[in-house]
NURORO-112334 format. One record per residue (C-alpha): residue number from 0; residue in one letter; y, x, z. Coordinates in nm, 2 decimals, always signed. Each point is the difference from the previous one (the first is absolute). Layout:
# residues N
@k->NUM	r->A	c2->Y	c1->X	c3->Z;
...
//
This chain:
# residues 257
@k->0	r->M	c2->+0.01	c1->+0.01	c3->-0.01;
@k->1	r->K	c2->+0.22	c1->+0.29	c3->+0.12;
@k->2	r->K	c2->-0.11	c1->+0.14	c3->-0.35;
@k->3	r->I	c2->+0.16	c1->-0.29	c3->-0.17;
@k->4	r->Y	c2->+0.31	c1->-0.03	c3->+0.20;
@k->5	r->L	c2->+0.07	c1->+0.39	c3->-0.09;
@k->6	r->T	c2->-0.06	c1->-0.07	c3->-0.36;
@k->7	r->I	c2->+0.26	c1->-0.32	c3->-0.01;
@k->8	r->A	c2->+0.25	c1->+0.17	c3->+0.17;
@k->9	r->I	c2->-0.03	c1->+0.33	c3->-0.27;
@k->10	r->I	c2->+0.00	c1->-0.26	c3->-0.29;
@k->11	r->L	c2->+0.33	c1->-0.17	c3->+0.19;
@k->12	r->V	c2->+0.17	c1->+0.41	c3->+0.06;
@k->13	r->L	c2->-0.08	c1->+0.09	c3->-0.43;
@k->14	r->V	c2->+0.16	c1->-0.37	c3->-0.07;
@k->15	r->A	c2->+0.33	c1->+0.07	c3->+0.15;
@k->16	r->L	c2->+0.05	c1->+0.34	c3->-0.10;
@k->17	r->S	c2->-0.04	c1->-0.13	c3->-0.33;
@k->18	r->V	c2->+0.21	c1->-0.30	c3->+0.04;
@k->19	r->Y	c2->+0.26	c1->+0.24	c3->+0.16;
@k->20	r->G	c2->-0.03	c1->+0.27	c3->-0.31;
@k->21	r->C	c2->+0.05	c1->-0.27	c3->-0.23;
@k->22	r->S	c2->+0.32	c1->-0.12	c3->+0.14;
@k->23	r->S	c2->+0.15	c1->+0.34	c3->+0.04;
@k->24	r->T	c2->+0.26	c1->+0.18	c3->-0.23;
@k->25	r->T	c2->+0.07	c1->+0.37	c3->-0.11;
@k->26	r->T	c2->+0.38	c1->+0.03	c3->-0.13;
@k->27	r->I	c2->+0.03	c1->+0.33	c3->-0.23;
@k->28	r->T	c2->+0.40	c1->+0.10	c3->+0.00;
@k->29	r->N	c2->+0.10	c1->+0.21	c3->-0.32;
@k->30	r->I	c2->+0.25	c1->+0.30	c3->+0.07;
@k->31	r->P	c2->+0.13	c1->+0.21	c3->-0.27;
@k->32	r->Y	c2->-0.03	c1->+0.33	c3->-0.02;
@k->33	r->T	c2->+0.31	c1->+0.19	c3->+0.12;
@k->34	r->P	c2->-0.07	c1->+0.38	c3->-0.17;
@k->35	r->P	c2->+0.17	c1->+0.27	c3->+0.21;
@k->36	r->P	c2->+0.34	c1->+0.13	c3->-0.03;
@k->37	r->A	c2->+0.08	c1->+0.26	c3->-0.31;
@k->38	r->S	c2->+0.11	c1->+0.30	c3->+0.05;
@k->39	r->T	c2->+0.40	c1->+0.03	c3->+0.04;
@k->40	r->T	c2->+0.07	c1->+0.40	c3->-0.05;
@k->41	r->L	c2->+0.32	c1->+0.05	c3->-0.19;
@k->42	r->P	c2->+0.00	c1->+0.29	c3->-0.23;
@k->43	r->P	c2->+0.20	c1->+0.25	c3->+0.03;
@k->44	r->A	c2->+0.36	c1->+0.00	c3->-0.02;
@k->45	r->P	c2->+0.12	c1->+0.19	c3->-0.34;
@k->46	r->T	c2->+0.18	c1->+0.39	c3->+0.08;
@k->47	r->L	c2->+0.27	c1->+0.16	c3->-0.16;
@k->48	r->I	c2->-0.13	c1->+0.27	c3->-0.21;
@k->49	r->S	c2->+0.29	c1->+0.13	c3->-0.17;
@k->50	r->I	c2->+0.37	c1->-0.01	c3->-0.10;
@k->51	r->T	c2->+0.11	c1->+0.03	c3->-0.39;
@k->52	r->V	c2->+0.36	c1->+0.04	c3->-0.12;
@k->53	r->T	c2->+0.15	c1->-0.14	c3->-0.29;
@k->54	r->P	c2->+0.14	c1->+0.01	c3->-0.29;
@k->55	r->S	c2->-0.26	c1->+0.33	c3->-0.02;
@k->56	r->Y	c2->+0.18	c1->+0.17	c3->-0.30;
@k->57	r->P	c2->+0.35	c1->-0.10	c3->+0.09;
@k->58	r->P	c2->+0.34	c1->+0.07	c3->-0.28;
@k->59	r->N	c2->+0.21	c1->+0.24	c3->+0.01;
@k->60	r->L	c2->+0.28	c1->-0.07	c3->+0.31;
@k->61	r->T	c2->+0.34	c1->+0.07	c3->-0.13;
@k->62	r->V	c2->+0.20	c1->+0.15	c3->+0.30;
@k->63	r->G	c2->+0.20	c1->-0.28	c3->+0.14;
@k->64	r->Y	c2->-0.28	c1->-0.30	c3->-0.09;
@k->65	r->T	c2->-0.25	c1->-0.12	c3->+0.19;
@k->66	r->Q	c2->-0.37	c1->-0.08	c3->-0.02;
@k->67	r->Q	c2->-0.22	c1->-0.23	c3->+0.22;
@k->68	r->F	c2->-0.32	c1->+0.07	c3->+0.10;
@k->69	r->T	c2->-0.30	c1->-0.22	c3->+0.15;
@k->70	r->A	c2->-0.27	c1->+0.08	c3->+0.22;
@k->71	r->T	c2->-0.35	c1->-0.22	c3->+0.00;
@k->72	r->A	c2->-0.25	c1->+0.02	c3->+0.25;
@k->73	r->I	c2->-0.38	c1->-0.03	c3->-0.15;
@k->74	r->Y	c2->-0.26	c1->-0.13	c3->+0.23;
@k->75	r->S	c2->-0.39	c1->+0.05	c3->+0.05;
@k->76	r->D	c2->-0.09	c1->-0.36	c3->-0.13;
@k->77	r->G	c2->+0.32	c1->+0.05	c3->-0.35;
@k->78	r->S	c2->+0.23	c1->-0.15	c3->+0.14;
@k->79	r->T	c2->+0.31	c1->+0.10	c3->+0.00;
@k->80	r->S	c2->+0.38	c1->-0.04	c3->+0.17;
@k->81	r->D	c2->+0.33	c1->+0.09	c3->-0.05;
@k->82	r->I	c2->+0.15	c1->+0.21	c3->+0.26;
@k->83	r->T	c2->+0.29	c1->+0.17	c3->-0.20;
@k->84	r->S	c2->+0.23	c1->-0.05	c3->+0.34;
@k->85	r->Q	c2->-0.26	c1->+0.06	c3->+0.27;
@k->86	r->V	c2->-0.09	c1->+0.41	c3->-0.15;
@k->87	r->T	c2->+0.21	c1->+0.33	c3->+0.06;
@k->88	r->W	c2->+0.19	c1->+0.07	c3->-0.30;
@k->89	r->N	c2->+0.01	c1->+0.39	c3->-0.06;
@k->90	r->S	c2->+0.19	c1->+0.19	c3->-0.25;
@k->91	r->S	c2->-0.13	c1->+0.39	c3->-0.08;
@k->92	r->N	c2->+0.37	c1->+0.14	c3->-0.03;
@k->93	r->A	c2->+0.20	c1->-0.27	c3->+0.13;
@k->94	r->N	c2->+0.33	c1->+0.25	c3->-0.18;
@k->95	r->A	c2->-0.11	c1->-0.16	c3->-0.36;
@k->96	r->A	c2->-0.14	c1->-0.31	c3->+0.12;
@k->97	r->T	c2->+0.04	c1->-0.19	c3->+0.33;
@k->98	r->F	c2->-0.13	c1->-0.37	c3->+0.10;
@k->99	r->V	c2->+0.27	c1->-0.23	c3->+0.06;
@k->100	r->T	c2->-0.19	c1->-0.31	c3->+0.12;
@k->101	r->S	c2->-0.28	c1->+0.02	c3->+0.23;
@k->102	r->S	c2->-0.18	c1->-0.21	c3->-0.25;
@k->103	r->G	c2->-0.06	c1->+0.22	c3->-0.27;
@k->104	r->L	c2->+0.38	c1->+0.06	c3->-0.17;
@k->105	r->V	c2->+0.06	c1->+0.34	c3->-0.10;
@k->106	r->E	c2->+0.34	c1->+0.17	c3->-0.18;
@k->107	r->G	c2->+0.01	c1->+0.27	c3->-0.17;
@k->108	r->I	c2->+0.22	c1->+0.27	c3->+0.12;
@k->109	r->S	c2->-0.03	c1->+0.32	c3->-0.20;
@k->110	r->A	c2->-0.23	c1->+0.14	c3->-0.24;
@k->111	r->G	c2->-0.36	c1->+0.08	c3->+0.07;
@k->112	r->V	c2->-0.33	c1->-0.08	c3->+0.00;
@k->113	r->V	c2->-0.10	c1->-0.20	c3->+0.36;
@k->114	r->N	c2->-0.34	c1->-0.19	c3->+0.15;
@k->115	r->I	c2->-0.01	c1->-0.31	c3->+0.15;
@k->116	r->T	c2->-0.23	c1->-0.10	c3->+0.23;
@k->117	r->A	c2->-0.09	c1->-0.31	c3->+0.24;
@k->118	r->A	c2->-0.12	c1->+0.03	c3->+0.38;
@k->119	r->F	c2->-0.20	c1->-0.26	c3->+0.20;
@k->120	r->P	c2->-0.19	c1->+0.08	c3->+0.32;
@k->121	r->G	c2->-0.27	c1->+0.26	c3->-0.11;
@k->122	r->F	c2->+0.08	c1->-0.04	c3->-0.38;
@k->123	r->V	c2->+0.22	c1->+0.20	c3->-0.23;
@k->124	r->S	c2->+0.01	c1->-0.15	c3->-0.38;
@k->125	r->A	c2->+0.02	c1->+0.27	c3->-0.26;
@k->126	r->P	c2->+0.24	c1->+0.19	c3->-0.11;
@k->127	r->I	c2->+0.24	c1->-0.18	c3->-0.27;
@k->128	r->S	c2->+0.20	c1->+0.27	c3->-0.25;
@k->129	r->L	c2->+0.36	c1->-0.11	c3->-0.01;
@k->130	r->T	c2->+0.23	c1->+0.18	c3->-0.27;
@k->131	r->V	c2->+0.39	c1->-0.03	c3->+0.06;
@k->132	r->I	c2->+0.18	c1->+0.11	c3->-0.26;
@k->133	r->P	c2->+0.46	c1->+0.02	c3->+0.00;
@k->134	r->P	c2->+0.16	c1->-0.24	c3->-0.16;
@k->135	r->N	c2->+0.13	c1->+0.00	c3->-0.36;
@k->136	r->T	c2->+0.35	c1->+0.16	c3->-0.10;
@k->137	r->P	c2->+0.08	c1->-0.10	c3->-0.38;
@k->138	r->V	c2->+0.34	c1->+0.00	c3->-0.08;
@k->139	r->P	c2->+0.10	c1->-0.38	c3->+0.00;
@k->140	r->T	c2->-0.07	c1->-0.19	c3->-0.31;
@k->141	r->T	c2->+0.19	c1->-0.31	c3->+0.05;
@k->142	r->N	c2->+0.19	c1->-0.20	c3->+0.33;
@k->143	r->P	c2->+0.01	c1->-0.34	c3->+0.12;
@k->144	r->G	c2->+0.14	c1->-0.26	c3->-0.21;
@k->145	r->T	c2->+0.03	c1->+0.25	c3->-0.32;
@k->146	r->T	c2->-0.23	c1->+0.00	c3->-0.29;
@k->147	r->W	c2->-0.27	c1->+0.30	c3->-0.10;
@k->148	r->S	c2->-0.10	c1->+0.02	c3->-0.34;
@k->149	r->T	c2->-0.14	c1->+0.20	c3->-0.26;
@k->150	r->S	c2->-0.10	c1->-0.04	c3->-0.40;
@k->151	r->S	c2->-0.19	c1->+0.19	c3->-0.28;
@k->152	r->S	c2->-0.21	c1->+0.22	c3->+0.25;
@k->153	r->V	c2->-0.38	c1->+0.08	c3->-0.04;
@k->154	r->I	c2->-0.28	c1->-0.07	c3->+0.24;
@k->155	r->N	c2->-0.30	c1->+0.20	c3->-0.04;
@k->156	r->G	c2->-0.36	c1->-0.07	c3->+0.04;
@k->157	r->G	c2->-0.17	c1->+0.02	c3->+0.36;
@k->158	r->Y	c2->+0.05	c1->-0.13	c3->+0.31;
@k->159	r->S	c2->+0.20	c1->+0.31	c3->+0.13;
@k->160	r->D	c2->+0.20	c1->-0.03	c3->-0.27;
@k->161	r->Y	c2->+0.26	c1->-0.22	c3->+0.14;
@k->162	r->F	c2->+0.41	c1->-0.09	c3->-0.08;
@k->163	r->P	c2->+0.22	c1->+0.10	c3->+0.17;
@k->164	r->L	c2->-0.16	c1->+0.31	c3->+0.10;
@k->165	r->N	c2->+0.20	c1->-0.03	c3->+0.36;
@k->166	r->G	c2->-0.01	c1->-0.37	c3->-0.01;
@k->167	r->A	c2->+0.31	c1->-0.21	c3->-0.04;
@k->168	r->Y	c2->+0.10	c1->-0.10	c3->+0.33;
@k->169	r->I	c2->+0.27	c1->-0.20	c3->+0.21;
@k->170	r->Q	c2->+0.04	c1->+0.01	c3->+0.39;
@k->171	r->V	c2->+0.03	c1->-0.36	c3->+0.11;
@k->172	r->N	c2->+0.15	c1->-0.12	c3->+0.33;
@k->173	r->G	c2->-0.08	c1->-0.38	c3->+0.08;
@k->174	r->T	c2->-0.08	c1->-0.23	c3->-0.19;
@k->175	r->K	c2->-0.08	c1->+0.06	c3->-0.41;
@k->176	r->T	c2->-0.14	c1->-0.16	c3->-0.34;
@k->177	r->L	c2->-0.14	c1->+0.34	c3->-0.16;
@k->178	r->T	c2->-0.07	c1->-0.10	c3->-0.36;
@k->179	r->M	c2->-0.13	c1->+0.24	c3->-0.25;
@k->180	r->S	c2->-0.02	c1->-0.10	c3->-0.39;
@k->181	r->W	c2->-0.14	c1->+0.19	c3->-0.32;
@k->182	r->S	c2->-0.08	c1->-0.01	c3->-0.38;
@k->183	r->A	c2->-0.24	c1->+0.29	c3->-0.14;
@k->184	r->D	c2->-0.21	c1->+0.03	c3->-0.33;
@k->185	r->G	c2->-0.29	c1->+0.02	c3->+0.20;
@k->186	r->G	c2->-0.18	c1->-0.13	c3->+0.32;
@k->187	r->L	c2->+0.18	c1->+0.14	c3->+0.37;
@k->188	r->D	c2->-0.07	c1->-0.04	c3->+0.33;
@k->189	r->C	c2->+0.32	c1->-0.10	c3->+0.23;
@k->190	r->F	c2->+0.00	c1->+0.10	c3->+0.38;
@k->191	r->I	c2->+0.26	c1->-0.13	c3->+0.27;
@k->192	r->L	c2->-0.14	c1->+0.29	c3->+0.30;
@k->193	r->T	c2->+0.13	c1->+0.07	c3->+0.31;
@k->194	r->E	c2->+0.07	c1->+0.38	c3->+0.08;
@k->195	r->N	c2->-0.34	c1->+0.01	c3->+0.19;
@k->196	r->Q	c2->-0.15	c1->-0.18	c3->-0.31;
@k->197	r->F	c2->+0.14	c1->+0.24	c3->-0.21;
@k->198	r->N	c2->-0.07	c1->+0.29	c3->+0.17;
@k->199	r->N	c2->-0.34	c1->-0.08	c3->-0.03;
@k->200	r->F	c2->-0.03	c1->-0.06	c3->-0.28;
@k->201	r->K	c2->+0.17	c1->+0.31	c3->-0.14;
@k->202	r->N	c2->-0.26	c1->+0.17	c3->+0.23;
@k->203	r->D	c2->-0.26	c1->-0.12	c3->-0.14;
@k->204	r->L	c2->-0.21	c1->+0.21	c3->-0.27;
@k->205	r->F	c2->-0.05	c1->-0.27	c3->-0.21;
@k->206	r->G	c2->+0.29	c1->-0.21	c3->+0.03;
@k->207	r->I	c2->-0.19	c1->-0.29	c3->+0.13;
@k->208	r->V	c2->+0.25	c1->-0.28	c3->+0.19;
@k->209	r->S	c2->-0.16	c1->-0.11	c3->+0.28;
@k->210	r->A	c2->+0.30	c1->-0.23	c3->+0.13;
@k->211	r->W	c2->+0.32	c1->-0.15	c3->-0.10;
@k->212	r->M	c2->+0.29	c1->-0.24	c3->+0.05;
@k->213	r->A	c2->-0.05	c1->-0.14	c3->-0.37;
@k->214	r->S	c2->-0.17	c1->+0.12	c3->-0.32;
@k->215	r->G	c2->-0.03	c1->-0.18	c3->-0.39;
@k->216	r->S	c2->-0.19	c1->+0.14	c3->-0.31;
@k->217	r->G	c2->+0.08	c1->-0.03	c3->-0.41;
@k->218	r->S	c2->+0.29	c1->+0.13	c3->-0.24;
@k->219	r->N	c2->+0.27	c1->-0.27	c3->+0.16;
@k->220	r->G	c2->-0.01	c1->-0.13	c3->+0.35;
@k->221	r->T	c2->+0.24	c1->-0.07	c3->+0.29;
@k->222	r->I	c2->-0.15	c1->+0.07	c3->+0.35;
@k->223	r->T	c2->+0.27	c1->-0.10	c3->+0.37;
@k->224	r->A	c2->-0.08	c1->+0.11	c3->+0.34;
@k->225	r->V	c2->+0.18	c1->-0.16	c3->+0.28;
@k->226	r->I	c2->+0.09	c1->+0.23	c3->+0.27;
@k->227	r->Q	c2->+0.09	c1->-0.03	c3->+0.36;
@k->228	r->N	c2->-0.02	c1->+0.35	c3->+0.12;
@k->229	r->T	c2->+0.26	c1->+0.30	c3->+0.00;
@k->230	r->D	c2->-0.20	c1->+0.22	c3->-0.21;
@k->231	r->T	c2->-0.01	c1->+0.18	c3->-0.27;
@k->232	r->Y	c2->-0.17	c1->-0.13	c3->-0.31;
@k->233	r->Y	c2->-0.15	c1->+0.18	c3->-0.35;
@k->234	r->V	c2->-0.07	c1->-0.17	c3->-0.31;
@k->235	r->V	c2->-0.23	c1->+0.18	c3->-0.24;
@k->236	r->L	c2->-0.15	c1->-0.11	c3->-0.34;
@k->237	r->R	c2->-0.30	c1->+0.23	c3->-0.14;
@k->238	r->N	c2->-0.25	c1->-0.08	c3->-0.31;
@k->239	r->T	c2->-0.26	c1->-0.27	c3->+0.05;
@k->240	r->F	c2->-0.27	c1->+0.19	c3->-0.19;
@k->241	r->A	c2->-0.09	c1->+0.34	c3->+0.15;
@k->242	r->F	c2->-0.17	c1->+0.14	c3->-0.31;
@k->243	r->G	c2->+0.23	c1->-0.19	c3->-0.26;
@k->244	r->P	c2->+0.28	c1->+0.05	c3->-0.20;
@k->245	r->S	c2->+0.39	c1->+0.12	c3->+0.12;
@k->246	r->V	c2->+0.23	c1->-0.35	c3->+0.03;
@k->247	r->K	c2->+0.37	c1->+0.01	c3->-0.10;
@k->248	r->L	c2->+0.20	c1->-0.18	c3->+0.28;
@k->249	r->Y	c2->+0.27	c1->-0.19	c3->-0.19;
@k->250	r->Q	c2->+0.22	c1->-0.10	c3->+0.32;
@k->251	r->A	c2->-0.09	c1->+0.00	c3->+0.37;
@k->252	r->T	c2->+0.23	c1->-0.19	c3->+0.27;
@k->253	r->L	c2->+0.03	c1->+0.03	c3->+0.40;
@k->254	r->T	c2->+0.20	c1->-0.26	c3->+0.18;
@k->255	r->A	c2->+0.08	c1->-0.07	c3->+0.32;
@k->256	r->Q	c2->+0.16	c1->-0.29	c3->+0.14;
//
């Protein structure tokens, strides 16, 4: 009899466990995956590796004129910055050329050759050679308000052969309009130049005019330049063709108003 009760009790326990197991629920929650934070190590800051000065090949500087130099910093990542006002400028011969500002403006004092450098903490630029030349001293051809003219002149081929030999020049004080007109039987180049520009042209072995106030070309032409500084200005004519035939200049006239 006891075995029967025991068997019934076991069956009731199993039924109870079965019912409890069927009525229970299990909840699974999905939690999104969060990766670990990425490395935030910054690249090293660029470092200064050198400084350069421009222009590298400055034109000759006439006594009394100025030349602007610029200093540039070059960094390890290839970037650059203008440090013209942050460097210390130096002329190897202050008697020939000296800096008149701390921002790279140098003035010609007397004839000679100087080396220009710029210094920054821990760095010095490569030296730039600057030649200072004396001013021109030809006899003035004309004065403000008058007219210079010439006729029946021959200008040979070759860029170094120009007319007139010392340039027709005029000393201007204040604002003036210079007008140059010409006529010829062939092509001519005409230039209005400052004294410094004329000196560089005259001293160039190949007769190259690298800068001018006004220019024109042709067998006939007129050029003008408005001048607002107290200075000396030159006018020159030359054959357009370096190896061409000579050109007969019929008439050339310079006026200042």
